[in-house]
N, C-alpha and C positions, 0 to 999 in steps of 0.2 A: 504494500500500500504506500502510495506517495503522500507526502505531507499535506498537500492541498486537498486530499480526499478526507482528511480528518475533520470532524465537526469542531467548530471554534471552541466550544466549551471544554474540549479535551486538550487544548493547546495552551501552554503557558502564555501569559500576557507580557511578552517581552517589551511591548511599547510602554509599559510602566517605567522602564529604565530610560529608553530613548524612543521617541515617536517614529523615527525612521533612520535609515543608514545615513542620510544626509545630516541629520541632527547629531549622530554619533561622530561623523567625520569632522563636523565643525567643533565639537567638544574636544576631540583628539588634537586637532590642529592648534587649539588654544593651549593645550597642555604641552605640546611639543616644545614650545618656548618656555623652558623651565625658569621659575623665579630665581633671583640671584641669592640662593641660599649661602653661597660662599661669602657674602657680606657679613655673615654672622661669625665667620671664622675668627678665632682669637678673642671673641667677646663674651663667651658663655661663662662668665665669672660672677654675674649678678642675677638675682632672681628676675629682675625686670627683663633683661636680655634673653634669659632662658625661656621665660614665658612668651616673649615675642617670637622666638624661634619655633617653639612648639606650636604656636598658633598658625604660623606660616606653613609648617610641614603638615600639620593636621588638615588644614584647608586644602592643600594640594592633594594629599593622599585620598581624601574623601572623593574628589573628582576623578582621580586616577582609578580608584576602585570601581566607580560607575562605568567608565569606558571599558575596563577589564571585564566586568560582569556581562555587559552587552555582547562584547566580542566572543566571550566564552560560550554564552548561550546560543548565539547565532551559529557559531562553529559546530556545536553539538547537535543542533537541529538536523544538519546534514554535513558530515565531515568531508564530503566530496567537493564542496563549494570552495573554490580557490580564493575567492574574495574574503571569506571569513577566516580561512587559514592565514591569510595575510594580515587581517585585523589582529589576530592573536599574536602573531610574530611581532608586529609593530608595538603592541602594548608591552610585551615582555621585554623588548629592547628598551622601551622607555623606563620600565622598572629598574633595569640595570643601570641606566644613566642616572636615574634619581638616587639609587643606592650609592653610586660612586660619588655623586655630588654632595651627599649629606654624610659621607663616611667619617668626616672630621669630628662630628658632634660627640659621639660616644667616647672616643679617646679623650677629648677635651674635658668632658664632664668627669670621666673616671679619674683623670689626673688630679682633680681637686681634692682637698682634704676631706676626710669622712665627715667632719663636723660641718663643713660647708654644704655637703649633700644633704645632711640631716636638716640643716636650716632651710634649704630649698623645699624639702618635703613638708616642712611645717608652715611654709609661706602660703598665705591665702590664695595668691595668684597661681600657685602650683599644687594646690591641694589634691587635684585629680591624679597627680603623678607620684603620690606617696609610695605606692607599691613599686612603681618603676624605679624610684630612687633606692628603695630597699634592695631591689635586685641588682642595681648598679653597684651598690656598696659590696654586695656578696661576691660579685665577679670582678672586682677591681683588679685583682692580681692577674686576671686572665685577659684583660683588654690591653692591646699593644699601643704603641705610639700612633700619632695621627698618620704619619707617612706609612707605617706598616699596615694600619687598618685600611688605608686607601688601596694599598697593593692587594690585601686580602679580598677586598670588595670586588676586585677585578678578576679574582680567581674563580668566582662562582660558575661562570659559563664553562671554562676549560675543565674544571673539576667535575662537571656533570657528564663528561664524555663517557665514562663507564656505564652510567645509567642510560645514556642515549644509545650506546652501542647495543646494550642488552635489549632495549625496547625495539630497536630496528631488527635485530636478529629474531626476537620472539614474535614480533607482529608481522614482519614482512618477509624475512629471509630464512625462516626455519625449515621450509620445504617439507611440511608434514606429508606423510605418505597417504596413498589411497587404500581403501578397504571396501569389502562388500558389506552393506548394512541395509537390512530390510529389503533384500533382493536387488539392491542397486549399488553400483560402484560409485563411491563418494570419496572426496578428499577430506581427511580429518582437519578440523579446526579446533581452537580452544573451546569454543562453545559446543560444538558437536561432541567433543570428547567428554565434556561434563554431562551432556544428555545421555550418551551411551553408558557411562559409568553409573548413572542413577537409574538405568533401565533394566528390564527383567531378563534380557537376552545375555546369558552368562558367556556364551561363546564369543559374542560380539564384544562384551566387556574385556575379555582376555585379549582378544585380537587388538582392540583399540589401545589397551594399556601397553602392550608390547610394541606396537607400531609407534605410538606417541613418544615413548621414551627412546625408541631407536633414533628418532630425529634429533633428540638432544644429545644422544651418545655420539653421533657423528661430529658434533661441534663442541664436545665436552671440554677439550683443552682450551678452546677459545673462551668458553663460558667461565672456566676456572680462572683464566687470566683476567677476564673482564671483572669478575667478582673480586679478585685479589686487588685489582686497581681501585675498586671502590673502598675496600678496607684500607689500602694505603692512603687514600684521600683522608679517611677518618683519622688515621695515625698522624698524618701531616698536621691536621688542625689540632689534634690532641697535643702534639709536641710543641707547636708554636704558641699555643695558648697556655701551656703549662699544667695540663691535667694529668692525673696519675694513670688514667685509662680512658679508653673510648667510651666505655659504659658510664664512668663518672661524668664525662663531658655531656653525654646525652641526658642523663638524669638531671644535671645542673640546669640544662637548657629548659627543662620542664618544671624546675623547682620541686623535684621529687626526691625524697630521701632514700638512701640505699636499702633501708630496712623494708620498704614496701616491695622492692624488687626481690629481695631475698625471701620475704614472706611468701610471695607468689611461687617461687621455685620450690621452696620447701613444702608448701601445701600440696602442690601438684605431685611432687615425689611421694608424699605420704598418701595421696589419694590414688596413686597408680593401681593398687590392687582392685579398686572399684572399676577402673577402666579395663583391666585385664578380665574381670568378671563379665563386664558388658560384652567384650569381644567373644567370650565363651557362650554367652546367651545368644548373641547374634549368630554365631556359628551353628548353634543348636536349632535356632528358629529357621535358619535357611536350610537345615538338614544337609550340611556339607561335611564330608570327611576332612577336607582341607579348605580353610577359608583364606583366600588371597587378598592382597591389597586392593584388587579391583572389585572385591565383594563388600566393601565396608560403606559404600555410599548409597546402596539401594534401600528404600524403606522396607521395614520388616512387615508392614501391613499393606496389602494391596487393595486398590479400589476404594480408598477412604479419603481421597483428595477433596478439599473444599473447592468445588468448581463454581465460582460465583462471578457474576458480571462485576464490572468496576463499581457500579452504584451499590450493589449488594455488599461487596467487600468493604466499601467505605462505611456503610451503615453498621456492619459488624465491628469494624474498628472503633466506631463511636461507642458502641455498647461495651466493648472490652475495656475501653479507657474511661468509662464513667466514674470509677473511683477517684479520678483526678479532679472531678467537679465540673460544674456548668460553665465556668469561665474558660476552662481548657477546651471543653467540647465546642464552645462557641468559636474559638479560634480555629479549631479543626474544620468546622463548617465554613468559616470565612475563607480559609485557604482553598477549599474545594470550590466554593461558589465564585470567588474572585479571581480564579484562574492562576493560582500560584503553581499549578501542577501540569506538567506535560505528560500525558498518560500513555499514548499509543506507540507501539513499535512501527516505524516507517523506514523506507529505503534510505540508507545513508546515515540514519540517526545513530548517535553514540549508544553503545550497548550498556546494559547494567542499569544502575539507579544511583542517584546522589541527591543531596540537598546542598544548596549554597545560599549563604546569607551574608550580606555586607551592611555596614552601618548606614542608617538613613533610608533603607529600602527593605520592604518585606522580603522574606526568603522565597526561594523557588525550589521546586523539586522536579527532577527528571525521572520518569518511570518508563518501562517498556512492558506494560501490564499484560500478563497472561492469566488465564483462569486456573491458577494453582494455589495451593496452600502457601507456598513460599512467597508468592507475590502479594497475597493478603497481608502477610506479616511484613513485607517490604513497605507497604503503605504506612503501617504503624511505625516502622523503623525510621523511614525518611521524614515523616512528620514529627517524630520525636526530635530529630536534628533541627528541623525548621523552627519548632516552637522554643527550643533551647536558644537558638539565635534570636528569635523574636523577643523573648524575655530579657536576654542579656543585652541586646542592642537597645531595647526600650528602657532599660533601667540604668545602665552604666554610662558614664561619659566615654567618649571615643577611645581613649587610651586604655580603658579597662574593659571594653566591650567584647574583645575577641578572646573567648575562653581557650585555655590550653588544650593542645591535642590530647593530653593525658585524660581529660574528661570528655572528649568529643563523642565517645561511643556510649556514654552512660545513659543519657536521656532516650536515645533511640532504643537501647536494649531494655530499659525500664518499660517502655511501651510494649515491646515484644513479650516480655514476661507477664505483664498484666493481661494482655490479650490471651496468651496461652492459658493462664490460670482461669480466666473467665470461661474459655471454651471447655476446659477440663471439668469445671464446676457445673456447667449448664447442659452439656451433652448427655443424653441418655443412651447413646449408641456406643456399646462396648468396643466395637471395632474402631470407631473414630477416636475414642478415648485412648485406645492402645496406640493408634497412629500418632496422636498428639504427644503421648509420653515418649515415643520413639523420636519424634521431631525435637522435643525438648532435650533429650539426652544427646542427640546429634548436634544441637546448638551448643551445648556445653562442651561436647567433645571437640568440635571444630574451632570454637572460640576461646575456650579456656585451656584445654589440654594441648591441642595442636599448635596454637599460637605460642604457648609456653615452650613447647618443643622447639619451635622456630627461634624463640628468644635464647634458649640455651645453646642452640647451634651458633647463633650470631656471637654470643658472649665468648664461647670457646674459640671460634674462628678468629675473632679479633685478638684474643689473648695469645693464640699461637703466633699470629703475625707480629704482635708486640714483643714477643720473645725472640723474634728474628727468624721464625720458621716460615719458609715460603709456602704459600697456599697453592695446592695443585689438585688435579682431579682425584688423585688417590687418597690424600689425607682428608680432603673435604668429604669425599664419598664415604670413607671409613667412619668419620665422625658422625655423619648423618645416619648411616645405617645402624650404628650402635645406639643412637638416640631413639630411632624408630622401634627397635627391639625393646628398649627400656620403657617406652611409653605405651606400647600396645600389648606386650607380653607374648606368651607361648601359644595362645589359642589361634594366633594369626600366623600364616606362612609369609615370611618377610621376603618377598620376591627380590631378586638381585637388582631389578630395575629401579626399585625405590631408593637405592643408595644415591642416585643422581637427582632426586626430587629437588634438592637445594638449588639446582641449576635453573629451575623454571619459576622461582618465587620472586616476583617483581618487588615485593616489599623489602627484600634484602638490600635494595638500593636506596632505601630510606632507613638507614641503620637504626636499630633499637626502637623501631616503631611498633613492632608486632606485639610486644608484651603489654602494650596499652589496651589492646583488644581484650586480653585476659583479665587485667585489672578492671577494665570497664564492665565486663559481664559480672565479675565478682561484686563490684559496687552496686550494679543494677539489681542483682538478685537480693542483696541486703535491703536496698531502698524499697523495692516492690513489696518485699515481705513486711516492712514497717507500714507501708501505706495500707495494705490489706488487713493488717492486724490492729492498727491504731487509728486509722481514718484521718479525720480532718487535721489534727496536730501534725501528723507525719506528712500530709500533703503540703501543709504550709512550710514545713522545714525543707521539703523537696523544692518547693517554688523559690525559697530563698537561695537554694543552690542554683536553680535555673537563672535567677536574676543576678547571680554573683559575678558572671564574666570572669575576669582575672583580677578581681578586687583583693584577692588573697591567694596564697598558694593552693593548688588544686586538692591536696590531701586534706587541708583544713576545711575547704568548702565541702568536700564529700563527707567529712566527719560530722559536719552540721546537719547533713541530710540523713544521717544514720548509717553511714558506711565508713567505719574506721579501718583504713587499710594498714595502719601501723600495728594492728592487732591480728595475730594469727587466727583468732577465732572467726574473723570475718571471712577469711578464705576457707576455713574449715566448714563454715555454714554453707558456702557454695558447693563444696564437695558433698555435703550431706544432702543437698537438693538433688544432686546427681544420683546418689545412692538411693534416696527415697523414690525417685522416678523409676529407677531400675527395679526396685522391689515391687512397686505398683504395677509395672509392666509384667513382671513375672507372675504376679497374682492373677492377672487376666489371661495368662497363657493356658 
């Protein structure tokens, strides 16, 4: 289906950002002549001058984000359109120029005495920047001279080459092989591979699995070199900024303490027996003598999908999220009715789903809705992101409005957990209940266990490189294979191909990102439990978190919402949810 065949009500209202391409081009042309930010160089020693500088950069950034948003959305409507590819490239180039032009500011401020920075934070004109200055003080020793920071700002593009090469190989030049599927000869793609692996045809799953990984195996040395390049990039920044490890640098960037990361790893290790048991239950349910890696993605209950129209799915989401109150539901309806959401799959449209929200503009959501249970949950998930942005942007000043990536998956997952608990409570269909329990267990498996496995791989791979060990296909694959056995246990046959799974994970090029999915679902399970158990007081605490932006460190904000990640008990509770779901599933078998 082409985009012009889609009813207007199912297309996001991009004209809320700019009415036309011509309006966008005029706005971009105005921004191309950057203000003389360099005039502030050497003057950031008084609160008055610092306030004036922040007012200037804030005003420019707000306009820049609007032109970025429009270009991004128009590009994703149809990635084949050269015009919008150019729009995105032009905006990204402007971001780079802006970053280089303003790179003097942070080193200047950091060089000031701590008491001066504290005085700035207490000044009425800079009151919105109190958290910013506290973070500046914390990383004083890691910020370099003005000249050095200017050089580092220019390294952003060349340092992204490893990621760019991986994306080009993975998206365009992987040369995935053909296979016979459903009586037809087809060429594998990432999307088709996922479809086959979650489908009932076991022979097709095995064939797809082996052929898919054979493509990666042919270029595994290149992929190992590419990944090593990305790790070396991290080590370069770690060394020049004076951090003890790449992990410490990543945690500091998010203002997260090491105990949170350690709690996650320890809790998942302690919860491994439950995952091993689940693998055994899955093997038994599928009546397999040997269960392979290509057998772990199919649902254990057949013909229990929620096959709903988009309208029906949205109404179900509203019912599932009713514990969050009428104001929240009104915003969900507003987003649907005022066309924040791009619903339908069309030719050339970017795949998957996401939410994007910038300051001063309502959020937008991209979907490619299909009548599946997964896509019903996707509505709840992406609207969770959107309303987090809505509350944060609507409550906080600009500098505090953009919440940390560490908490980015919490609101979305709270919505998923609430919807799932609603469905489990209200359905009388034992088959559907069993399906939903399986869905919940796989959500925890893929988001908590699997992402922690990825995190442990990243941590050890970086540690190896930091010790001076070169990363190659052999030691990376041996590391990954040993972790796969550790996480999934003996009930699973660990096919040799899975040893190179690390080579296809795009998130590894955003180092130490994946553990945040695991902490996010842990926090979400805790918060949803509080909401269902305590009602209105817990909802208000949760809304305070949604309104919090980055007004404080993310661990503190989550603690206020009822998810204390500094305590192992919070992680243990998430593990218990998995164990309870497994017991309930077994009782229905």
